[in-house]
Structures are given as C-alpha cells and as structure tokens.
C-alpha positions in Angstrom: 3.2 47.5 31.9 2.5 45.5 28.4 3.4 48.9 26.7 7.0 48.6 28.4 7.3 45.1 27.4 6.7 45.5 23.8 8.9 48.5 23.5 11.7 46.8 25.1 11.6 43.7 23.0 13.9 44.6 20.0 12.6 43.7 16.4 9.1 42.7 17.6 7.9 44.7 14.7 9.5 42.4 12.2 7.4 39.6 13.4 4.3 41.5 12.4 5.3 42.7 9.0 6.9 39.0 8.2 3.2 37.3 9.3 1.2 39.8 7.0 3.6 39.2 4.1 3.4 35.2 4.7 -0.6 35.5 5.0 -0.8 37.5 1.6 1.6 35.3 0.0 -0.2 32.2 0.9 -3.5 34.0 0.0 -2.3 34.9 -3.4 -1.0 31.3 -4.0 -4.4 29.9 -3.2 -6.3 32.3 -5.6 -3.9 31.4 -8.3 -4.2 27.8 -7.6 -7.9 28.0 -7.6 -8.3 30.0 -10.9 -5.8 27.7 -12.5 -8.3 24.7 -12.2 -10.5 23.7 -15.1 -14.1 23.9 -15.1 -14.7 20.1 -15.7 -12.5 19.3 -12.8 -14.5 21.6 -10.3 -17.8 20.4 -11.5 -16.8 16.9 -10.9 -15.5 17.7 -7.5 -18.5 19.7 -6.5 -20.8 16.9 -7.3 -18.6 14.1 -5.2 -20.4 14.8 -1.9 -23.8 14.1 -3.5 -23.1 10.9 -5.3 -23.8 7.4 -4.1 -20.9 5.0 -3.9 -22.3 2.9 -6.5 -22.4 5.7 -9.1 -18.8 6.5 -8.9 -16.7 5.5 -12.0 -13.8 3.7 -10.1 -14.0 0.0 -10.1 -15.4 -1.6 -6.9 -13.1 -3.7 -5.1 -13.9 -5.6 -1.9 -11.3 -5.7 0.7 -11.8 -8.2 3.3 -11.6 -7.4 6.7 -10.4 -9.4 9.4 -12.0 -8.7 12.7 -10.3 -10.9 15.5 
C-alpha cells in the first residue's frame, strides 16, 4: 500500500533531492564559517565555560532587581 501511495504522488523525488542539497549547503556553510574564525577568538570562547564571573573582562554592573 505504501508503495502505491508514494508512486502515485507526483514529484515526490524532488523533495528528497532538495533536502539533500539543502543539508549539504548548510553543512558546507558551517564548515566555511568555522574555518574562517581566528585562533585567539576560538581559544577565548573555549575557555568561557571554565571562567568565574569575576574573572571576565567586562565591567561589572549591578542591576537592581525589584521583586514585588
């Protein structure tokens, strides 16, 4: 039954081809984006999860929170 449904649906093969082309386009774009990043930026970003909040270079601003 499934074979008959898929064979009677016209143009179903184009969806498969389009999805594979879209996947490879996004994959290649991600690779290009990754390899264009500089080493110091990647080193800084990789160490962010390990840093304390007090050791960041951003100025500390205290935002008062109002709890009502």
